[in-house]
C-alpha positions as CSV (number, residue, x, y, z in Angstrom):
1,X,-31.6,-6.9,23.4
2,X,-30.9,-9.4,26.6
3,X,-29.2,-8.7,29.6
4,X,-26.1,-10.6,28.4
5,X,-25.8,-8.5,25.1
6,X,-26.1,-5.6,28.0
7,X,-22.8,-6.4,29.9
8,X,-20.9,-7.0,26.7
9,X,-21.9,-3.8,24.7
10,X,-21.2,-1.9,27.9
11,X,-17.8,-3.6,28.8
12,X,-16.4,-2.9,24.7
13,X,-17.4,0.7,25.8
14,X,-15.2,0.8,28.9
15,X,-12.5,-1.0,27.6
16,X,-12.4,0.8,23.7
17,X,-13.4,-2.5,22.0
18,X,-15.4,-3.2,18.8
19,X,-19.0,-4.1,19.7
20,X,-19.4,-7.0,17.8
21,X,-22.7,-9.0,18.6
22,X,-23.2,-11.1,14.9
23,X,-19.7,-11.6,13.8
24,X,-19.3,-10.0,11.3
25,X,-16.2,-9.8,9.4
26,X,-14.9,-5.6,10.1
27,X,-11.1,-5.9,9.1
28,X,-10.1,-4.5,12.5
29,X,-7.0,-6.9,12.1
30,X,-5.6,-5.5,9.5
31,X,-6.1,-2.0,10.5
32,X,-4.4,-2.8,13.7
33,X,-0.9,-4.4,12.1
34,X,1.7,-2.2,11.6
35,X,2.0,-0.4,8.1
36,X,4.6,-2.4,6.0
37,X,5.2,1.1,3.6
38,X,8.1,2.7,5.7
39,X,10.6,-0.9,6.5
40,X,9.1,-1.9,2.3
41,X,10.5,2.0,1.1
42,X,14.5,1.8,4.0
43,X,14.8,-2.0,2.5
44,X,16.2,-0.1,-0.8
45,X,18.9,2.3,-1.0
46,X,18.2,6.5,-2.3
47,X,18.7,6.2,-5.8
48,X,20.1,10.5,-6.3
49,X,19.6,12.9,-9.5
50,X,19.6,11.4,-13.0
51,X,21.9,12.8,-15.1
52,X,18.5,13.4,-17.5
53,X,17.2,15.5,-15.4
54,X,20.3,17.8,-14.1
55,X,20.6,17.9,-17.6
56,X,17.8,19.4,-18.5
57,X,17.8,21.9,-15.0
58,X,21.4,23.3,-16.3
59,X,21.8,22.8,-19.6
60,X,24.4,26.0,-19.7
61,X,26.6,22.5,-18.5
62,X,26.5,20.5,-21.6
63,X,26.7,17.4,-19.8
64,X,26.7,14.7,-22.3
65,X,25.2,11.0,-21.1
66,X,27.7,8.8,-22.7
67,X,25.0,5.2,-21.5
68,X,22.0,7.4,-23.4
69,X,24.5,7.9,-27.0
70,X,25.4,4.3,-26.8
71,X,22.4,3.3,-26.5
72,X,21.6,5.1,-29.2
73,X,24.0,3.5,-31.5
74,X,23.0,0.2,-30.7
75,X,19.3,0.5,-32.1
76,X,20.9,2.6,-35.6
77,X,23.4,-1.0,-35.7
78,X,20.5,-2.9,-34.7
79,X,18.5,-1.4,-37.4
80,X,21.2,-1.9,-40.1
81,X,21.8,-5.1,-39.9
82,X,17.9,-5.7,-39.8
83,X,17.4,-7.0,-36.6
84,X,16.2,-4.0,-34.9
85,X,12.7,-2.8,-33.5
86,X,9.7,-2.7,-36.2
87,X,7.8,0.4,-36.5
88,X,4.3,0.7,-35.0
89,X,1.5,-1.9,-36.0
90,X,3.8,-4.0,-37.8
91,X,4.6,-6.4,-36.0
92,X,4.2,-10.0,-35.5
93,X,0.0,-9.4,-34.8
94,X,0.3,-7.0,-37.2
95,X,-1.2,-9.3,-40.7
96,X,-3.5,-10.9,-37.9
97,X,-7.8,-9.7,-38.4
98,X,-9.5,-8.2,-36.2
99,X,-13.0,-8.8,-35.0
């Protein structure tokens, strides 16, 4: 090891830098950056508990989820008109051969 390399190694130990004589990519730039997770998660508002979880936790309250009832009624109306989703395995690609 040359004298300059020894000085560089010693100075990196003293100043807390990374000694990288081959200039290999080691990702220290990415590791030094601030974490983005807390910033991103604080951007979206926190949601409260859903009605389904409350109804499961307290069945004695006999709560009714009108949105879910409306959704089920809409699905049954579509099925009666023939516009509902196909059963599993009966979709567009059901007639195609498997290769």
